[in-house]
C-alpha positions in Angstrom: 11.9 38.9 -0.5 12.3 35.0 -0.5 11.3 32.8 3.1 14.4 31.6 3.2 15.6 35.8 3.4 13.3 36.9 5.9 14.3 34.4 8.4 17.9 34.5 7.3 19.4 37.8 9.9 17.3 36.9 12.5 18.9 35.6 15.7 16.2 33.9 17.4 15.5 31.7 14.2 17.4 28.5 13.0 17.4 27.1 9.5 17.3 23.5 9.8 17.8 21.4 6.2 15.5 18.2 5.4 13.6 16.3 3.4 9.7 15.5 2.1 9.5 12.0 3.3 6.2 11.6 1.2 5.2 9.2 -1.7 6.1 11.2 -4.5 8.6 11.1 -7.1 9.8 15.0 -6.7 11.3 14.6 -3.1 11.7 17.8 -2.2 14.5 19.2 -0.1 13.1 21.9 2.2 14.1 24.4 5.1 12.0 24.7 8.3 12.7 27.9 10.3 12.6 27.2 13.7 12.0 29.7 17.1 14.8 29.0 19.5 13.1 30.3 22.2 9.8 28.1 21.7 11.7 25.3 19.8 8.5 25.5 17.4 8.3 25.5 13.6 7.2 28.8 12.2 7.5 28.0 8.6 9.0 25.6 6.2 9.6 26.1 2.2 11.4 24.5 -0.3 15.2 24.5 -0.8 16.0 27.4 -2.9 19.2 25.7 -3.7 18.3 22.1 -4.4 17.9 21.7 -8.7 14.5 19.9 -8.7 12.9 22.0 -5.9 14.0 25.0 -6.8 12.5 26.9 -3.5 8.9 25.5 -4.0 6.5 23.0 -2.3 3.9 20.8 -3.5 0.5 22.7 -1.9 0.1 19.8 0.5 3.8 20.0 2.0 3.7 23.9 1.9 0.9 23.0 4.8 2.6 20.6 6.4 3.0 22.6 9.7 -0.6 22.4 9.8 -0.3 18.4 9.9 2.8 18.3 12.5 0.3 20.6 14.9 -2.8 19.9 14.2 -5.3 19.3 17.1 -5.5 15.5 16.6 -2.0 14.9 16.8 -1.3 12.0 18.6 0.9 12.0 21.1 0.4 9.8 23.8 -0.1 6.1 23.6 -3.6 4.4 23.3 -5.1 1.3 24.6 -8.5 0.2 23.4 -11.3 0.0 25.6 -14.2 -0.4 23.4 -15.7 -2.7 20.2 -12.9 -3.2 17.5 -13.3 -0.3 15.1 -15.2 2.1 17.6 -12.1 4.4 17.9 -12.7 3.8 22.0 -8.8 4.5 23.8 -7.3 5.4 26.6 -4.2 6.7 27.3 -1.7 4.6 28.4 2.0 5.0 29.7 4.9 3.6 27.2 6.2 1.2 29.9 2.6 -0.8 29.9 2.1 -0.3 26.2 5.2 -2.1 25.2 5.2 -4.7 27.9 2.1 -5.8 26.9 2.2 -5.6 23.6 6.0 -7.6 24.0 3.9 -10.1 26.6 1.3 -10.1 23.9 3.5 -11.1 20.9 5.7 -13.3 23.0 2.1 -15.6 23.4 1.4 -15.5 20.2 4.8 -16.4 18.8 5.1 -19.1 21.5 1.3 -20.5 19.9 1.7 -20.2 16.7 5.3 -19.6 15.7 6.9 -16.1 14.4 4.7 -16.3 11.2 1.6 -15.5 12.9 3.0 -12.4 13.3 2.8 -10.3 10.0 4.1 -6.8 9.4 2.2 -4.2 7.4 3.6 -0.7 5.6 4.3 1.1 2.9 5.1 4.7 2.1 3.8 6.7 4.7 7.4 8.1 5.2 10.3 6.8 2.3 12.8 7.2 4.6 15.1 4.5 4.5 15.4 4.1 8.3 11.6 5.4 9.5 10.5 3.4 6.4 11.7 -0.5 6.7 15.6 0.3 8.5 15.1 -0.4 12.2 11.7 -2.4 11.4 13.5 -4.7 9.1 15.9 -5.5 11.5 13.1 -6.5 13.8 10.6 -8.4 11.6 14.3 -10.3 10.7 15.1 -11.1 14.4 11.4 -12.3 15.4 11.5 -14.3 11.8 8.3 -12.9 11.3 5.9 -13.1 8.0 7.6 -10.7 5.0 5.2 -8.3 3.3 5.3 -8.2 -0.6 5.1 -4.3 -0.8 3.1 -4.5 -4.3 0.3 -1.8 -4.0 2.0 0.8 -6.2 4.3 0.2 -8.6 5.0 -3.4 -9.1 3.8 -4.6 -12.2 5.6 -1.3 -13.8 9.0 -2.1 -12.3 8.9 -5.2 -13.5 7.9 -4.7 -17.1 10.2 -2.0 -17.0 13.2 -4.2 -15.5 12.7 -6.9 -18.2 13.3 -4.3 -21.0 16.0 -1.8 -19.6 17.5 -3.9 -17.0 16.8 -1.3 -14.1 14.9 1.5 -12.9 16.3 4.2 -14.2 16.3 7.1 -17.3 15.9 10.0 -18.3 17.4 12.7 -15.4 14.3 15.4 -14.8 16.4 17.9 -15.9 17.0 16.6 -19.3 13.7 17.2 -20.3 14.0 20.8 -21.1 16.1 20.1 -23.8 13.2 17.7 -25.8 11.7 18.7 -28.3 8.6 16.0 -28.4 7.4 15.3 -24.8 4.8 12.7 -24.6 3.3 12.9 -20.6 1.8 9.1 -21.0 -0.6 8.0 -18.0 0.8 10.7 -15.8 -1.0 13.8 -14.0 2.4 15.7 -13.7 0.7 18.9 -12.4 -0.9 16.8 -9.6 1.9 14.0 -9.0 5.4 15.5 -10.5 4.4 18.9 -10.0 8.8 20.0 -10.1 9.0 18.1 -13.4 7.0 20.6 -15.0 9.4 23.6 -15.4 11.5 21.6 -17.2 8.6 20.6 -19.5 8.0 24.4 -20.0 11.5 25.4 -20.8 11.2 23.0 -23.4 7.9 24.5 -24.6 9.9 27.9 -24.6 12.6 25.9 -27.2 9.8 24.8 -29.6 9.1 21.8 -27.8 5.4 19.8 -28.1 3.7 18.7 -25.2 1.5 15.4 -25.8 -0.5 14.1 -22.4 -1.8 10.5 -23.5 -4.9 9.8 -20.9 -8.5 8.4 -20.4 -9.1 11.8 -18.7 -8.7 15.3 -19.1 -6.5 16.1 -16.2 -4.7 19.3 -15.3 -1.7 18.4 -16.9 -3.8 17.3 -20.0 -5.6 21.1 -20.1 -2.3 22.5 -20.1 -0.5 20.1 -22.8 -0.6 21.2 -26.0 -2.6 18.3 -27.2 -4.8 15.5 -25.3 -5.0 12.1 -26.5 -7.9 10.0 -25.1 -7.5 6.7 -24.4 -9.3 4.0 -22.8 -8.1 3.0 -19.7 -5.2 -0.5 -19.9 -4.9 0.1 -23.6 -1.6 1.8 -23.5 0.1 -1.0 -24.4 -1.9 -1.3 -27.5 -1.1 2.2 -28.8 2.7 1.4 -28.6 2.0 -1.6 -30.5 0.6 0.3 -33.6 3.2 2.9 -33.3 6.2 0.3 -33.2 4.2 -1.3 -36.7 4.3 2.5 -38.2 8.0 2.8 -37.2 9.0 0.1 -38.5 7.2 -0.4 -41.2 8.4 3.1 -42.1 11.5 2.6 -41.5 11.3 5.1 -39.6 13.4 3.2 -36.2 17.2 4.1 -35.9 18.8 1.1 -37.6 22.4 1.3 -36.3 21.0 1.9 -32.2 18.4 -1.3 -33.2 21.3 -3.3 -34.9 23.8 -2.4 -31.7 21.7 -1.9 -28.7 18.7 -3.7 -28.8 17.8 -7.8 -29.0 15.5 -9.7 -30.8 14.4 -6.8 -33.6 13.3 -9.1 -36.0 10.8 -11.4 -33.7 9.7 -7.9 -33.1 9.2 -6.8 -36.4 7.3 -9.9 -36.7 5.1 -9.2 -34.2 3.9 -5.7 -34.8 2.8 -6.6 -38.2 -0.4 -8.0 -35.9 -0.9 -4.0 -34.7 -2.1 -2.0 -37.7 -3.3 1.4 -36.3 -6.6 0.4 -37.5 -6.7 -2.2 -35.2 -5.3 -0.7 -31.9 -7.5 2.1 -32.7 -11.3 -0.2 -32.1 -9.0 -1.2 -28.9 -7.7 2.3 -27.7 -10.5 4.5 -29.1 -7.5 6.6 -30.8 -8.3 7.0 -34.6 -6.1 5.4 -36.7 -5.0 8.1 -38.4 -3.9 10.0 -35.3 -2.1 7.0 -34.0 0.0 7.2 -37.5 1.0 11.0 -36.8 2.0 10.2 -33.4 4.5 7.5 -34.1 5.9 9.6 -37.0 6.5 12.7 -34.9 7.9 10.3 -31.8 10.0 8.8 -34.8 11.8 12.4 -36.7 11.6 14.9 -33.8 14.4 15.1 -31.8 15.5 14.7 -28.9 11.6 12.9 -27.7 11.0 12.3 -24.3 8.3 10.3 -22.8 7.5 10.0 -18.6 4.9 7.5 -17.8 3.9 6.8 -14.7 1.8 4.0 -12.3 -1.3 4.3 -13.2 -1.3 3.0 -16.7 0.4 -0.5 -14.9 -2.7 -1.0 -12.1 -4.7 -3.4 -14.2 -4.3 -7.1 -15.3 -2.0 -6.1 -18.6 0.0 -3.1 -16.4 3.4 -5.0 -16.6 3.5 -6.1 -20.3 2.0 -2.5 -21.0 4.7 -0.5 -19.6 7.4 -3.3 -21.0 5.7 -2.7 -24.4 6.4 1.3 -23.9 9.6 1.0 -22.5 10.9 -0.5 -26.2 10.3 2.7 -27.8 12.9 4.9 -27.1 15.6 1.9 -28.3 13.5 1.9 -31.6 14.2 4.9 -32.8 17.6 5.8 -30.8 16.0 8.2 -28.7 18.5 7.6 -26.0 21.5 8.6 -27.5 20.9 12.8 -26.9 20.3 14.3 -23.8 16.4 14.7 -23.7 15.9 11.6 -25.2 14.4 8.5 -23.8 11.9 7.5 -21.2 11.6 7.8 -17.2 9.3 5.6 -14.9 11.7 5.7 -11.9 14.9 6.7 -11.0 14.9 4.3 -7.9 17.1 1.8 -10.0 20.0 4.0 -10.0 20.7 4.0 -5.9 22.3 0.7 -5.8 22.2 0.4 -2.1 23.8 -2.6 -0.1 21.1 -2.8 2.4 22.7 -5.5 4.2 24.0 -3.7 6.9 20.8 -1.4 7.2 18.1 -4.3 7.5 20.6 -7.0 8.9 18.9 -10.4 6.7 21.8 -12.1 8.8 19.4 -12.2 11.7 17.0 -14.5 10.2 19.5 -17.0 11.0 18.8 -19.2 8.0 14.5 -19.0 8.0 12.7 -18.3 5.4 9.5 -17.2 6.2 6.3 -16.9 4.0 5.6 -13.8 2.2 2.1 -12.5 2.1 1.1 -9.9 -0.7 0.1 -7.1 1.1 -3.0 -6.0 -1.7 -4.3 -9.7 0.0 -4.6 -8.2 3.0 -8.2 -9.4 3.4 -7.3 -13.1 2.5 -4.4 -13.4 4.6 -6.1 -12.2 8.2 -9.1 -14.9 7.2 -9.3 -18.1 9.5 -10.1 -19.7 6.5 -6.8 -21.8 5.0 -7.6 -21.6 1.3 -8.1 -17.7 1.6 -4.9 -17.5 3.5 -2.8 -19.8 0.4 -4.3 -16.4 -1.7 -2.2 -14.0 -0.1 0.7 -15.8 -0.6 3.0 -13.5 -3.1 3.3 -15.7 -6.4 4.7 -12.9 -8.5 5.1 -15.0 -12.3 3.1 -17.4 -14.3 6.1 -19.7 -13.0 5.3 -19.5 -9.6 2.7 -21.4 -7.5 0.6 -20.5 -4.4 1.0 -22.9 -1.7 -2.3 -25.6 -0.9 -4.5 -24.8 2.1 -2.5 -27.1 4.3 0.6 -25.3 3.4 -0.3 -21.9 4.0 0.9 -21.7 7.2 -0.7 -20.5 10.2 -3.3 -17.7 10.9 -2.3 -14.2 11.4 -2.8 -13.3 15.0 -0.8 -10.3 15.1 -0.6 -7.7 12.7 1.8 -4.6 13.1 0.8 -1.2 10.6 3.4 1.5 10.3 3.5 3.6 7.9 -0.1 3.0 6.2 -3.6 3.1 6.5 -4.5 -0.2 5.1 -8.4 0.1 6.1 -8.5 2.8 3.3 -6.4 2.3 0.9 -6.0 -1.8 0.6 -8.2 -3.6 -1.9 -11.3 -5.4 -1.3 -12.3 -3.1 1.7 -14.7 -4.7 3.0 -13.0 -8.4 3.6 -10.0 -6.2 4.9 -12.0 -4.6 7.1 -13.6 -8.0 8.3 -10.1 -9.3 9.0 -9.2 -6.1 11.2 -12.6 -6.9 13.4 -11.5 -10.4 14.7 -11.6 -10.0 17.9 -8.7 -12.6 18.1 -6.2 -10.5 16.5 -3.6 -8.6 18.1 -3.3 -5.1 16.0 -0.8 -2.5 17.3 -0.6 0.9 14.5 2.3 3.2 14.5 0.5 6.6 13.4 0.4 10.5 13.4 -3.4 10.3 13.3 -6.4 7.7 14.7 -6.9 6.6 10.8 -9.3 4.3 9.8 -7.2 1.3 10.5 -6.0 3.1 14.1 -9.6 2.8 15.3 -9.3 -1.4 14.9 -5.9 -1.2 17.1 -5.5 -3.0 20.3 -2.1 0.3 20.8 -2.0 2.9 18.8 1.2 4.5 19.5 2.1 7.7 18.4 4.8 8.4 15.9 7.2 11.4 15.2 6.7 13.1 12.1 9.4 14.2 9.6 10.1 17.7 11.6 11.5 14.8 14.5 13.8 12.4 13.8 16.8 12.1 11.6 16.3 10.2 8.1 17.9 9.3 4.9 15.3 9.9 1.9 16.2 8.1 -1.5 13.8 9.6 -4.7 12.3 8.0 -7.1 12.1 11.2 -9.5 15.8 12.5 -9.2 19.4 11.1 -8.3 19.7 13.6 -5.6 19.8 11.6 -2.1 18.7 13.5 0.7 19.6 13.4 4.5 16.6 15.1 7.1 17.2 16.5 10.0 15.1 17.1 13.1 13.6 20.3 12.9 11.8 20.2 16.2 12.0 18.3 19.4 9.5 15.1 19.1 5.4 16.9 20.3 4.3 14.9 23.9 5.1 11.5 24.0 5.5 10.4 20.1 8.7 8.7 19.3 10.6 8.0 16.0 9.6 4.4 14.6 13.0 3.0 14.9 12.9 4.1 18.6 9.4 1.9 19.0 11.2 -1.0 17.4 13.7 -0.7 19.7 12.1 -0.9 22.6 10.0 -3.5 21.5 13.2 -5.4 20.6 14.7 -4.7 24.1 11.2 -5.9 25.7 11.3 -9.3 23.5 14.9 -9.9 24.6 16.5 -9.2 21.6 19.9 -8.3 22.9 21.8 -8.1 19.3 23.9 -4.6 19.7 22.2 -3.3 16.4 19.4 -2.6 18.5 20.9 -0.2 20.6 22.4 2.1 18.0 21.0 5.3 17.6 19.7 7.0 14.3 23.0 8.3 13.6 25.0 5.7 14.0 23.1 4.0 11.9 22.6 6.2 8.9 26.4 6.8 8.8 27.6 3.8 9.3 25.3 2.6 6.7 26.2 5.6 4.2 30.0 4.6 4.8 29.3 1.1 4.2 28.1 1.9 0.5 31.0 1.0 -2.1 29.2 1.3 -5.7 30.9 3.9 -7.6 27.5 5.6 -8.1 28.1 6.7 -4.6 32.0 8.4 -5.5 30.1 11.2 -4.2 28.0 10.7 -1.3 29.2 10.9 1.9 28.2 11.6 5.4 30.0 15.0 5.7 28.6 16.4 2.4 25.1 15.5 3.4 25.2 16.6 6.7 26.9 19.9 5.0 24.3 20.8 2.2 21.6 18.0 3.0 21.4 16.4 -0.4 24.1 15.2 -2.6 23.9 14.1 -6.6 24.8 10.5 -7.5 27.6 10.2 -9.7 26.2 9.3 -13.0 26.3 10.0 -16.8 23.7 9.8 -19.5 22.2 6.4 -19.5 22.3 4.2 -22.9 23.7 6.8 -24.8 26.1 3.9 -26.2 23.8 0.8 -25.0 25.3 -0.7 -21.5 21.6 -1.6 -20.2 21.9 -3.8 -17.3 20.3 -6.8 -18.9 21.5 -10.1 -19.3 22.5 -9.4 -22.9 23.6 -5.9 -21.9 21.0 -4.6 -24.6 17.3 -3.3 -24.9 15.6 -6.7 -24.8 12.7 -6.6 -27.5 12.8 -10.1 -27.1 13.7 -11.4 -23.1 14.8 -15.2 -22.7 14.0 -14.2 -18.8 10.1 -13.4 -19.3 10.1 -16.7 -21.6 11.3 -18.4 -18.5 9.3 -16.4 -15.9 6.2 -18.0 -18.0 5.5 -14.9 -20.0 5.1 -13.6 -24.1 8.9 -12.7 -24.2 7.8 -10.3 -27.0 5.9 -7.0 -26.4 2.2 -7.4 -26.8 -0.9 -6.3 -25.1 -2.7 -8.2 -22.5 -6.2 -7.3 -22.2 -7.4 -5.6 -18.4 -9.9 -7.8 -17.2 -12.4 -4.9 -17.3 -12.1 -4.1 -21.0 -15.0 -4.8 -22.9 -14.7 -5.4 -26.6 -18.2 -3.8 -27.0 -17.6 -0.6 -25.1 -21.5 0.3 -24.8 -22.0 -1.7 -21.9 -24.5 -1.7 -18.1 -21.2 -1.2 -16.1 -18.3 1.7 -16.6 -15.0 1.4 -16.0 -14.1 3.2 -12.7 -10.6 4.4 -12.3 -9.4 6.1 -8.9 -6.3 8.0 -9.5 -5.1 10.7 -7.0 -7.3 13.8 -5.8 -5.3 16.8 -6.5 -4.9 17.9 -2.6 -4.2 14.1 -1.0 -1.2 11.8 -1.3 -2.6 8.3 -0.8 -4.7 8.9 3.5 -1.8 11.3 4.1 -3.0 14.4 4.0 -6.5 14.0 4.2 -6.6 15.6 7.7 -5.5 18.8 7.2 -8.9 20.6 6.9 -8.1 23.2 4.4 -7.1 20.7 2.0 -10.0 19.0 2.6 -11.7 22.1 1.3 -9.9 22.2 -1.4 -11.3 18.6 -2.4 -14.8 19.2 -1.0 -16.2 16.1 -0.9 -15.8 12.4 -2.6 -17.2 13.2 -6.3 -17.8 10.4 -9.1 -16.7 12.3 -12.5 -18.7 11.0 -14.9 -19.4 11.8 -18.7 -23.1 12.9 -19.8 -23.4 10.8 -22.4 -23.2 8.2 -19.4 -25.0 10.5 -16.7 -28.1 10.7 -19.1 -29.3 7.2 -19.5 -29.0 6.6 -15.5 -31.0 9.4 -14.6 -27.7 11.0 -12.7 -28.0 15.0 -12.8 -24.9 17.4 -11.9 -24.8 17.3 -7.9 -26.6 14.5 -7.1 -25.5 11.4 -4.8 -24.7 8.3 -6.6 -24.2 5.2 -5.3 -21.1 2.8 -7.1 -20.8 -1.0 -6.4 -20.0 -4.1 -7.5 -19.7 -8.2 -6.4 -16.8 -6.6 -3.9 -18.9 -4.0 -2.1 -20.0 0.0 -2.7 -19.5 3.3 -2.0 -21.4 7.1 -2.4 -20.2 10.2 -4.4 -20.9 13.2 -5.2 -21.3 13.3 -9.2 -19.7 15.6 -11.2 -21.0 15.7 -15.2 -17.9 16.6 -17.7 -16.6 16.3 -21.0 -13.2 15.8 -20.2 -13.7 11.9 -19.4 -13.9 9.1 -22.4 -17.5 8.2 -22.2 -17.8 4.8 -20.6 -15.0 5.6 -18.0 -15.8 7.0 -14.1 -13.5 8.6 -12.3 -13.4 8.7 -8.1 -10.4 10.7 -6.8 -8.7 9.1 -4.0 -8.2 8.2 -0.9 -10.6 9.4 1.5 -10.9 8.5 4.6 -13.7 6.3 5.2 -14.7 8.2 8.3 -14.8 11.3 6.0 -16.9 9.7 3.3 -20.3 9.3 2.7 -21.7 5.7 4.5 -18.4 5.4 6.2 -17.0 3.7 2.7 -14.8 5.2 0.2 -14.0 3.3 -3.2 -11.5 1.0 -2.8 -14.7 -0.9 -1.4 -15.0 -1.7 -4.6 -11.6 -3.0 -5.9 -10.8 -6.3 -6.3 -7.8 -8.0 -4.8 -6.6 -10.0 -7.7 -3.2 -9.4 -8.7 -1.6 -7.7 -12.6 0.5 -9.8 -14.6 3.8 -9.1 -13.2 4.9 -8.9 -9.8 1.7 -9.5 -7.9 0.7 -5.8 -8.8 -2.7 -4.0 -7.5 -5.2 -3.2 -10.1 -6.7 -0.4 -8.6 -7.9 1.4 -12.5 -9.0 -2.3 -13.8 -12.9 -1.9 -12.2 -16.7 -2.7 -13.6 -18.9 -0.9 -11.5 -22.4 -0.1 -11.6 -23.5 3.3 -11.2 -26.9 4.5 -10.1 -28.4 8.2 -8.4 -29.6 7.8 -4.8 -33.2 9.7 -3.9 -31.5 11.6 -0.8 -28.2 12.4 0.7 -28.1 12.5 4.5 -25.0 10.2 4.2 -22.5 12.9 2.9 -23.9 15.4 5.4 -23.9 13.3 8.3 -20.5 12.0 7.6 -19.0 15.9 6.8 -20.3 17.0 10.4 -18.5 13.6 12.2 -16.0 14.1 15.0 -12.0 13.1 14.2 -11.1 13.5 17.8 -9.8 10.0 19.8 -12.9 9.0 21.7 -11.7 8.5 25.5 
């Protein structure tokens, strides 16, 4: 008997349909069983009727009720009563908190101007309303500094868009029809598990699955073959594949002629990329590159799944751009099950103006701060603030120090935990420690960032509010209904910003709309044909509705300026890039692979999702403790033994982790699964201590996997023991 069946006929139970809000391509529809008498959620499961979810939730979200009802859940507003970073707070009323926050913001705006206020948020919820809906209205009305939300996917998105025109691609279900699947830079079983059943369906029909990754991940172990590749060299592999495909005339000449632009310059470019050259860069043998190219060009349909890990380095945008050329070269788009998938988010052509209300800016154009440079943004040095400005292309220029604008005097954090997740952690913590910085954090728990706040405001979870969630791994828009009342005094983000707007005297009618009205009007305002089947009534009835879409690019019609897949991109040339696919080396790349330092990659831990689930004890026990995976070949000369505490450091900072010796990683590379809260890490520092705030080649994206570190053993590991026993409870 399924979990839904167990509750369906119980009169004392209400079943509520919602959607997972977390930063994951699967965006699962779920159902929640609620006790009608107590109002308490009893159980949660994946919606069995959703074509992707198919009744299953991941191991993290399956424990979502443990997060909602966690004993450390924040349920009352808190005001700081100790030094910043101490975590000492006292409870206050909502009235006191809102009035004082509004007064402090008014003083700052009156003294320094509205740009002295910086919002900081990302994907703690992917909901369109509780994410940036009411928040954007609020900050637009204020005229606050804008935030470039670059920390995850910006470089790859930009490269993908230069090539294909939009972040669209294969429908996940169509992977079941592929006969060759390249899982390239993606740990599907950890970060996209609902794609795996379609991969397995393809295998049952004879498909071959190849994982290309520096680490033998869960996915690589489950694939038919693992091709180890040095980090940041994926573009070089793709160029060598194109060299073979073009020179052996394995490309689809008809598709190339009709639906691509720049084939002849591409042909000339790849002559410089024989497999032998790529082998010296990637570590993949030349003969294996040749076989991979031939397999990809001749096995039909062929599907590629790429993910964001491959673009978190200095050449990440170009790497994605180069790989995205492959399906058009071989005509893979012609068939269902052929093509490439990075994200489906570009298939949702929302008109966000009714939701975000950019008209509230009143013609103002505030500065834009790149979120990965938060440490610089919070500096009182104008030269560092100038570095924090967003300049996403080579033709863009950062301002002079005297043009950097006022210092950030107020920071409002929601849906993010920058003290733990932002690069250059030491600089971020220094900025958060400023006594003259007024910080407000909207949160579920007392995170590392909340410890530095002047006010912590308790926010609702997805079980407690309305929202609309746009996926980036499939084509079903999801509506979330609240299943339970807010715990304690927690409020939705939308209501917190409503109250702040009222206290600041923002009297526009849009700040008085309730959540249901906002969402309904937003859905009804969409006029693009893709939303033809998406109505408010349909969302209320089913909880999810598929966009009105067909197979992409079978007949070309790419949403690029030329209408074709652009091997040669004039836009790239105008923006200051090489207009043809190339390989841009990561900053950490060294031609001589044997080196004192090691290349550090910090992709997600299996049981965590950024820092959202680190608080759940069951999931934390699964991960054990912060670890560093290192090849025995690298451990032996450093005197590192299995299970020993090691220090990982560079010029930006240091962290302490437990060593795990494994041959499931390339020599020269170490892996630190992330993201642990600082307060749950030895020494109070996580791996983001060693990540530079430098930007990738496109979009100003982050370089989390482009890090050189020294690694050495630590004689004693008392730090780890002390940290493991530290309390998470609010100090009052």
